[in-house]
C-alpha positions as CSV (number, residue, x, y, z in Angstrom):
1,M,0.0,0.0,-0.1
2,S,1.5,3.2,-1.1
3,T,1.9,6.1,1.2
4,P,0.3,9.4,-0.4
5,S,2.9,12.1,-1.0
6,P,2.6,15.3,0.9
7,L,0.8,18.0,-1.0
8,I,3.2,20.8,-2.3
9,P,2.0,24.4,-2.1
10,E,0.9,24.3,-5.9
11,Q,-1.3,21.3,-5.1
12,L,-3.1,22.9,-2.1
13,P,-6.7,22.9,-2.5
14,R,-8.3,26.1,-3.9
15,T,-10.1,26.7,-0.7
16,G,-6.8,26.7,1.2
17,R,-5.2,29.3,-1.3
18,V,-8.3,31.5,-0.9
19,R,-8.0,31.3,3.0
20,R,-4.4,32.3,2.8
21,R,-5.0,35.1,0.5
22,T,-7.9,36.4,2.6
23,S,-5.9,36.3,5.7
24,R,-3.1,38.3,4.0
25,Q,-5.5,40.7,2.7
26,S,-7.1,41.2,6.1
27,S,-3.6,41.7,7.6
28,S,-2.8,44.3,4.9
29,R,-6.0,46.1,5.6
30,D,-5.3,46.2,9.4
31,T,-1.8,47.5,8.8
32,E,-3.3,50.3,6.4
33,Y,-5.9,51.3,8.9
34,G,-3.1,51.7,11.5
35,R,-1.4,54.4,9.4
36,D,-2.2,58.1,9.6
37,V,-2.5,58.2,5.7
38,W,-4.7,55.5,4.3
39,R,-4.0,54.5,0.7
40,L,-7.3,53.4,-0.7
41,R,-6.0,51.0,-3.2
42,E,-4.5,49.1,-0.3
43,L,-7.9,49.0,1.1
44,G,-9.3,47.6,-2.1
45,I,-11.0,50.8,-3.1
46,K,-10.6,52.2,-6.5
47,D,-11.8,55.6,-6.9
48,K,-10.3,58.1,-9.4
49,R,-11.5,61.2,-7.6
50,L,-9.5,60.3,-4.4
51,A,-6.4,58.2,-3.6
52,R,-5.8,58.8,0.0
53,I,-7.5,59.8,3.3
54,S,-5.2,61.7,5.8
55,F,-5.5,61.8,9.6
56,E,-2.0,63.1,10.1
57,D,-3.2,66.7,10.8
58,I,-5.6,65.7,13.8
59,P,-3.2,66.8,16.7
60,Q,-5.1,64.7,19.6
61,L,-4.2,60.9,19.6
62,W,-7.6,60.2,21.2
63,L,-9.5,62.2,18.8
64,K,-7.5,60.6,15.8
65,A,-8.2,57.2,17.0
66,L,-12.0,58.0,17.0
67,A,-11.7,59.6,13.6
68,K,-10.1,56.5,12.1
69,R,-12.8,54.2,13.6
70,W,-15.6,56.3,12.3
71,A,-14.0,56.5,8.8
72,R,-13.5,52.7,8.8
73,W,-17.0,52.1,9.7
74,R,-18.3,54.4,7.0
75,L,-16.3,52.9,4.4
76,A,-17.5,49.5,5.5
77,T,-21.3,50.6,4.9
78,G,-20.4,51.6,1.4
79,L,-20.3,55.4,1.8
80,G,-18.2,57.1,-1.0
81,V,-14.8,58.0,-0.3
82,V,-15.4,61.7,-0.9
83,S,-18.0,61.7,1.9
84,V,-15.8,59.8,4.3
85,S,-13.0,62.2,3.6
86,S,-15.2,65.2,4.2
87,G,-16.0,63.9,7.7
88,T,-12.2,63.4,8.4
89,R,-11.6,67.1,7.4
90,A,-14.3,68.2,9.8
91,V,-12.8,66.2,12.7
92,T,-9.4,67.6,11.7
93,S,-10.7,71.2,11.8
94,F,-12.3,70.7,15.2
95,G,-9.0,69.1,16.6
96,Q,-7.0,72.1,15.4
97,F,-9.4,74.5,17.0
98,L,-9.1,72.6,20.3
99,T,-5.4,72.8,20.3
100,A,-5.4,76.7,19.6
101,A,-8.4,77.7,21.8
102,A,-9.0,74.8,24.4
103,P,-5.6,72.9,24.9
104,S,-6.8,71.6,28.2
105,V,-9.5,69.3,26.6
106,Q,-7.8,65.8,26.8
107,G,-10.9,63.7,25.9
108,L,-14.5,63.8,24.8
109,G,-15.6,63.9,28.4
110,Q,-14.1,67.3,28.9
111,L,-16.0,68.8,25.8
112,D,-19.0,71.0,26.7
113,R,-21.6,73.3,25.1
114,E,-19.5,76.3,25.7
115,A,-16.6,74.9,23.6
116,L,-19.0,74.1,20.8
117,E,-20.2,77.6,20.9
118,R,-16.7,79.0,20.7
119,Y,-16.0,76.6,17.7
120,L,-19.2,78.0,15.9
121,A,-18.0,81.6,16.4
122,H,-14.6,80.5,14.9
123,L,-16.3,78.9,11.9
124,H,-18.5,81.9,11.3
125,A,-15.5,84.3,11.4
126,R,-13.5,82.2,8.8
127,Y,-16.2,80.8,6.5
128,S,-19.4,82.9,7.2
129,G,-22.2,81.0,5.6
130,T,-20.4,79.1,2.9
131,V,-21.0,75.4,1.8
132,K,-17.9,74.4,3.7
133,H,-19.3,76.2,6.9
134,R,-22.3,74.0,6.8
135,M,-20.4,70.9,6.0
136,L,-17.9,71.2,8.9
137,I,-20.7,71.5,11.4
138,G,-22.9,68.8,9.9
139,Q,-20.1,66.3,9.6
140,L,-18.8,66.9,13.1
141,N,-22.4,66.4,14.5
142,L,-22.7,63.1,12.7
143,F,-19.3,62.2,14.3
144,F,-20.8,62.9,17.7
145,T,-24.1,61.0,16.8
146,T,-22.3,57.9,15.6
147,I,-20.1,57.7,18.8
148,R,-23.3,57.7,20.9
149,Q,-25.1,55.2,18.6
150,H,-22.5,52.7,18.9
151,G,-21.2,53.4,22.3
152,W,-17.5,54.1,21.3
153,D,-17.0,56.5,24.1
154,D,-19.5,56.8,26.9
155,S,-17.9,59.9,28.5
156,L,-19.4,62.0,25.5
157,P,-21.7,64.5,27.2
158,S,-25.3,64.6,26.0
159,A,-24.9,68.5,25.6
160,V,-22.2,68.0,23.1
161,M,-24.1,68.3,19.9
162,F,-25.4,70.8,17.4
163,Y,-28.9,72.0,16.9
164,S,-30.6,73.2,13.7
165,E,-30.2,76.9,15.0
166,D,-26.5,76.3,15.1
167,F,-26.4,75.9,11.3
168,P,-25.8,79.1,9.1
169,K,-28.9,79.9,7.0
170,E,-28.7,78.1,3.7
171,A,-28.3,80.5,0.8
172,I,-31.1,80.2,-1.7
173,R,-30.0,78.1,-4.6
174,Q,-29.8,79.6,-7.9
175,P,-31.2,78.1,-11.1
176,R,-28.7,75.4,-12.5
177,A,-30.9,74.3,-15.3
178,L,-29.7,75.2,-18.8
179,S,-31.9,77.6,-20.9
180,E,-33.9,76.5,-23.8
181,T,-31.7,78.5,-25.9
182,L,-28.8,76.3,-25.0
183,M,-30.7,72.9,-25.0
184,T,-32.0,73.8,-28.5
185,Q,-28.5,73.9,-29.6
186,L,-27.2,70.9,-27.6
187,E,-30.2,68.7,-28.7
188,N,-29.7,69.7,-32.4
189,P,-29.0,66.4,-34.3
190,N,-26.4,68.1,-36.4
191,N,-24.4,69.1,-33.2
192,L,-24.8,65.6,-31.7
193,A,-23.3,64.3,-34.9
194,K,-20.2,66.3,-34.2
195,W,-19.1,64.0,-31.4
196,N,-16.0,62.1,-32.6
197,N,-16.7,59.2,-30.2
198,P,-20.2,57.3,-30.4
199,S,-19.9,56.4,-26.7
200,Y,-19.7,60.0,-25.9
201,T,-22.7,60.7,-27.9
202,L,-24.7,58.1,-26.0
203,I,-23.5,59.3,-22.7
204,T,-24.8,62.8,-23.7
205,Q,-28.1,61.4,-24.7
206,I,-28.5,59.5,-21.5
207,L,-27.6,62.5,-19.4
208,M,-30.1,64.6,-21.3
209,G,-33.0,62.3,-21.4
210,C,-32.7,60.4,-18.0
211,G,-31.2,62.8,-15.7
212,L,-28.5,60.4,-14.4
213,R,-25.4,61.6,-12.6
214,I,-22.4,61.3,-14.6
215,T,-20.7,58.8,-12.2
216,D,-23.8,56.5,-12.5
217,T,-23.9,56.9,-16.3
218,V,-20.3,56.0,-17.0
219,R,-20.6,52.9,-14.9
220,L,-23.8,51.5,-16.5
221,P,-23.6,47.7,-16.9
222,T,-23.8,46.2,-20.5
223,D,-27.3,44.8,-19.8
224,C,-28.9,48.0,-18.6
225,I,-32.3,47.8,-20.4
226,A,-35.2,46.2,-18.7
227,Y,-38.8,45.8,-20.1
228,D,-42.1,45.8,-18.4
229,G,-45.1,43.6,-19.1
230,E,-46.2,45.8,-22.0
231,G,-42.7,45.7,-23.5
232,A,-41.9,49.4,-22.6
233,P,-38.1,49.9,-22.0
234,Y,-36.4,51.2,-18.9
235,L,-32.7,52.1,-18.1
236,R,-31.7,50.1,-15.1
237,Y,-28.8,51.6,-13.2
238,L,-27.1,51.8,-9.7
239,N,-27.6,55.0,-7.9
240,H,-24.4,55.2,-6.2
241,K,-25.3,58.0,-4.0
242,M,-28.2,56.2,-2.6
243,K,-26.6,52.8,-2.9
244,R,-29.5,51.3,-4.5
245,E,-30.6,50.1,-8.0
246,A,-33.0,52.4,-9.9
247,L,-35.1,52.4,-13.2
248,V,-36.0,55.3,-15.4
249,P,-38.2,55.1,-18.4
250,I,-36.7,55.6,-21.7
251,D,-38.0,55.8,-25.4
252,A,-37.4,53.3,-28.1
253,D,-34.8,55.5,-29.7
254,L,-32.5,55.6,-26.7
255,A,-33.0,51.8,-26.3
256,D,-32.0,51.3,-30.0
257,A,-28.9,53.4,-29.4
258,I,-27.9,51.4,-26.3
259,T,-28.2,48.2,-28.2
260,A,-26.1,49.7,-31.1
261,Q,-23.5,50.5,-28.5
262,R,-23.5,46.7,-27.3
263,H,-23.0,45.7,-30.9
264,R,-19.9,48.0,-31.2
265,L,-18.3,46.7,-28.0
266,Q,-18.3,43.2,-29.4
267,E,-15.9,44.2,-32.0
268,D,-13.3,45.1,-29.5
269,W,-14.2,42.7,-26.7
270,P,-15.5,39.6,-28.4
271,D,-15.8,37.8,-25.1
272,G,-18.0,40.7,-23.7
273,T,-17.6,43.4,-21.2
274,P,-19.5,44.1,-18.0
275,V,-19.7,47.9,-18.5
276,L,-21.4,49.9,-21.3
277,F,-18.6,52.5,-21.6
278,P,-15.3,50.7,-21.2
279,R,-12.1,52.7,-21.1
280,V,-10.2,52.2,-24.4
281,T,-6.7,52.0,-23.1
282,H,-5.2,49.6,-20.5
283,N,-8.4,47.6,-20.2
284,D,-7.8,44.2,-21.9
285,N,-10.9,42.6,-20.2
286,G,-13.1,45.6,-20.6
287,E,-13.9,45.9,-16.9
288,E,-12.8,49.4,-16.2
289,P,-15.3,52.1,-17.2
290,V,-14.3,55.5,-18.8
291,S,-13.5,58.1,-16.3
292,D,-16.2,60.8,-15.7
293,G,-13.3,63.3,-15.9
294,V,-12.4,62.0,-19.4
295,Y,-15.8,62.7,-20.5
296,R,-15.9,66.2,-19.0
297,K,-13.0,67.2,-21.0
298,A,-14.5,65.7,-24.1
299,L,-17.8,67.7,-23.4
300,H,-15.8,71.0,-23.3
301,R,-14.2,70.1,-26.6
302,W,-17.4,69.3,-28.2
303,L,-19.1,72.6,-27.0
304,K,-16.2,74.3,-28.7
305,R,-16.8,72.4,-32.0
306,C,-20.4,73.2,-32.0
307,A,-19.7,76.9,-31.1
308,V,-22.7,76.7,-28.6
309,R,-23.6,80.3,-27.6
310,D,-25.8,81.8,-24.8
311,E,-28.6,84.3,-25.2
312,H,-25.8,87.2,-25.2
313,G,-23.7,85.4,-27.9
314,Q,-21.1,84.3,-25.4
315,P,-19.4,80.8,-25.2
316,V,-20.9,78.7,-22.4
317,R,-19.4,76.1,-19.9
318,V,-21.7,73.1,-19.3
319,V,-21.1,70.5,-16.7
320,P,-22.8,67.1,-16.9
321,H,-25.0,67.7,-13.8
322,S,-26.6,70.6,-15.6
323,F,-28.5,68.0,-17.6
324,R,-30.0,66.6,-14.5
325,H,-31.1,69.9,-13.4
326,T,-32.5,70.8,-16.7
327,L,-34.5,67.7,-16.9
328,G,-36.0,68.1,-13.5
329,T,-36.9,71.7,-14.1
330,R,-38.5,70.8,-17.7
331,L,-40.6,68.1,-16.0
332,I,-42.0,70.5,-13.4
333,N,-42.6,73.1,-16.1
334,R,-44.8,70.6,-18.0
335,D,-46.9,69.9,-14.9
336,V,-45.4,66.5,-14.2
337,P,-46.5,65.6,-10.7
338,Q,-43.7,66.2,-8.3
339,E,-43.9,62.7,-6.9
340,V,-43.2,61.4,-10.5
341,V,-40.2,63.7,-11.0
342,R,-38.8,62.5,-7.7
343,R,-39.2,58.8,-8.9
344,I,-37.7,59.6,-12.3
345,L,-34.6,61.3,-10.7
346,D,-34.6,58.7,-7.8
347,H,-34.4,61.5,-5.1
348,D,-34.4,60.2,-1.5
349,S,-36.9,62.8,-0.5
350,H,-39.1,65.5,-1.9
351,V,-36.7,68.3,-0.6
352,M,-34.7,68.3,-3.8
353,T,-37.6,67.9,-6.1
354,A,-39.3,70.7,-4.4
355,H,-36.2,72.8,-5.3
356,Y,-37.1,72.3,-8.9
357,A,-40.6,73.3,-8.4
358,R,-39.4,76.5,-6.7
359,L,-37.1,77.4,-9.7
360,S,-40.0,76.7,-11.9
361,D,-42.2,79.1,-10.0
362,T,-39.4,81.6,-10.0
363,T,-38.9,81.5,-13.7
364,I,-42.7,82.0,-14.4
365,R,-42.7,84.9,-12.0
366,R,-39.7,86.5,-13.6
367,H,-41.6,86.3,-17.0
368,W,-44.7,87.7,-15.4
369,E,-42.9,90.7,-13.9
370,A,-41.1,91.5,-17.3
371,A,-44.1,91.3,-19.5
372,R,-46.4,94.3,-20.0
373,K,-49.6,93.7,-18.4
374,V,-52.8,95.7,-19.4
375,N,-56.3,95.8,-18.3
376,I,-59.6,96.2,-20.2
377,K,-58.8,99.9,-20.8
378,G,-55.3,99.3,-22.3
379,E,-53.9,100.7,-19.3
380,T,-50.5,99.2,-18.0
381,V,-50.8,97.2,-14.8
382,T,-47.6,97.4,-12.7
383,L,-46.4,95.0,-10.2
384,D,-43.4,96.1,-8.3
385,P,-41.2,93.1,-7.7
386,D,-39.6,94.6,-4.8
387,G,-42.6,96.1,-3.2
388,P,-44.0,95.2,0.1
389,L,-47.1,93.3,-1.3
390,A,-44.8,91.5,-4.1
391,E,-45.0,88.0,-2.6
392,A,-48.8,88.3,-1.7
393,A,-49.5,89.8,-5.3
394,W,-47.7,86.9,-7.1
395,A,-49.5,84.3,-4.9
396,K,-52.8,85.8,-5.9
397,Q,-51.7,85.7,-9.5
398,R,-50.6,82.0,-9.1
399,V,-54.0,81.1,-7.8
400,G,-55.7,83.1,-10.5
401,R,-53.8,81.2,-13.1
402,A,-54.5,77.9,-11.6
403,T,-58.2,78.2,-10.8
404,Q,-59.4,80.8,-13.2
405,A,-57.5,80.6,-16.4
406,L,-59.0,82.2,-19.3
407,P,-58.3,81.7,-22.9
408,N,-57.1,85.3,-23.3
409,G,-55.6,86.4,-20.0
410,F,-55.9,86.0,-16.2
411,C,-58.4,87.1,-13.6
412,G,-57.2,89.4,-11.0
413,L,-60.2,88.8,-8.7
414,P,-59.6,86.9,-5.5
415,V,-60.9,83.4,-5.9
416,Q,-62.9,83.9,-2.6
417,K,-65.0,86.5,-4.4
418,S,-67.8,85.7,-6.9
419,C,-67.6,87.5,-10.2
420,P,-70.4,90.0,-10.8
421,H,-69.7,90.4,-14.5
422,A,-71.9,88.4,-16.9
423,N,-69.7,89.1,-20.0
424,A,-66.6,87.1,-20.8
425,C,-64.3,89.3,-18.5
426,L,-63.7,92.1,-21.2
427,S,-66.1,94.2,-19.3
428,C,-64.5,93.3,-15.9
429,P,-62.0,95.8,-14.3
430,M,-60.2,92.8,-12.8
431,F,-59.2,91.4,-16.1
432,I,-55.4,91.5,-16.9
433,T,-53.7,90.2,-20.0
434,T,-50.4,90.2,-21.9
435,S,-49.0,90.2,-25.4
436,E,-48.9,86.4,-25.6
437,F,-52.7,86.4,-25.9
438,L,-52.7,88.9,-29.0
439,P,-53.9,86.2,-31.5
440,E,-56.9,85.4,-29.1
441,H,-57.8,89.1,-28.9
442,R,-57.7,89.5,-32.6
443,Q,-60.0,86.5,-33.3
444,H,-62.3,87.7,-30.4
445,R,-62.5,91.3,-32.1
446,H,-63.3,89.6,-35.3
447,Q,-66.2,87.6,-33.7
448,V,-67.5,90.8,-31.8
449,V,-67.6,92.8,-35.1
450,Q,-69.7,89.8,-36.6
451,I,-72.0,90.0,-33.7
452,I,-72.6,93.8,-33.8
453,T,-73.1,93.6,-37.6
454,A,-75.8,90.9,-37.2
455,A,-77.3,92.8,-34.3
456,E,-77.6,96.0,-36.2
457,A,-79.4,94.2,-39.1
458,R,-81.9,92.8,-36.5
459,G,-82.2,96.2,-34.6
460,Q,-81.0,94.7,-31.3
461,Q,-79.8,97.9,-29.7
462,R,-79.0,96.4,-26.3
463,L,-76.8,93.7,-27.7
464,I,-75.1,96.4,-29.9
465,E,-74.2,98.5,-26.9
466,M,-73.0,95.5,-24.7
467,N,-70.6,94.4,-27.5
468,Q,-69.6,98.0,-28.6
469,Q,-68.0,98.2,-25.0
470,V,-66.3,95.0,-25.5
471,L,-65.1,96.1,-28.9
472,G,-63.7,99.3,-27.6
473,N,-61.9,97.6,-24.8
474,L,-60.5,94.9,-27.5
475,D,-59.2,97.9,-29.7
476,Q,-57.4,99.6,-26.7
477,I,-55.9,96.2,-25.6
478,I,-54.8,95.2,-29.1
479,T,-53.3,98.7,-29.8
480,T,-51.3,98.8,-26.6
481,L,-50.0,95.2,-26.8
482,E,-49.1,95.7,-30.6
483,R,-47.3,98.8,-29.7
484,D,-45.3,97.0,-26.9
485,Q,-44.7,94.1,-29.4
486,D,-43.3,96.5,-32.0
487,G,-40.4,97.6,-29.8
488,E,-41.7,100.3,-27.6
489,A,-40.4,99.7,-24.2
490,A,-42.9,98.9,-21.3
491,P,-42.7,101.5,-18.5
492,D,-42.0,98.8,-15.9
493,A,-39.3,97.3,-18.1
494,C,-37.5,100.5,-18.1
495,R,-36.9,100.7,-14.4
């Protein structure tokens, strides 16, 4: 009976090799976590935006240890490295403040509300309401909250936390959607044909039509199309910010373009590739997606080739995220329900979607304020945008638009009050209109003239009198609006 020969390393079962490799990797990660500068590749994290997370500028050893534990836990939950790094910077800022202003603090147990209030004053003097100001407070508050939740240090006083009143007032976000003047140029098929890479053309179409973030777009899997029971196509993608899979409806043309992209990939990667937009170089197996930074640079070159100009004839700078804001604003402007917009853009809450609704309202109000508004006598109706009743006046106009829309203008009567005028508003002193309704006014005048002519033939004097008043008001309205349309500046537009 022969004795079995001992197994040499090359003959070790696969499970044994996996255990040894896993053990070595775990040891390597523990070593890296012990450093003051983490090399993310050594932790198995590949992110082109960030290569390292540094703790070396945190002066206190006890605070540095907690900051490392917090960062390790956040990475383990799948949080993005940029967010983890932001948290580390917030702890670093607080540690440096303690060294300069409260050197006697030697642990969390010695912190108190007074120290936090001094830190708030320090941040206000240095950053005064900027985005970084809010970030440093918010991330540090999350740090304290996590320590309490997981029991990392029971000495942390309950009073050591920030309240909503401690945060600087958030500045009103300015519109980031692209104007229709720009979008008309960007969506022009002739300009889209000027892309010198079909992959970038498709990325642009997905950004415009689906509102994805650029990081989610470039990481789309090859099999990213799903169909419902009726055969309607959807784009399936991973929302990396929310850490969940999401679906967005697409049209047949975009589905066909994605299918064509998959066919092109087979020429360079016959064995297949897991990503829809693989990097061209140093990517033999096709697993590495194209960098979002590479697309951004290509986008800038494409804008130059297309000679895209804004309303003032100036060159424009467009970032990929602008398309997401544009889609959200367009959907709101088309009266798509806010919940539907939230689902399409896969927002976690209604707060961001409500931002688009606010911008939409602001845009409409700006056009309302700029337009010349006339009453039934052809007199200009002014609305002072900076006056004390500006907000209330605009709210009144919004309600009037929504509940008392007319084919040729808007009603300025409060909705709570019933209308005493039997005629179709043109004899009503509350009637207001703008030049956008000129075609309706001209058509209405033609109809009124026909009614008066017929009434004269039948001798209906009362009907003639009623419609003569309407005809006179129409003539005044049309004359004033046509003069404005021909180039005469409106009084309120000259202020």
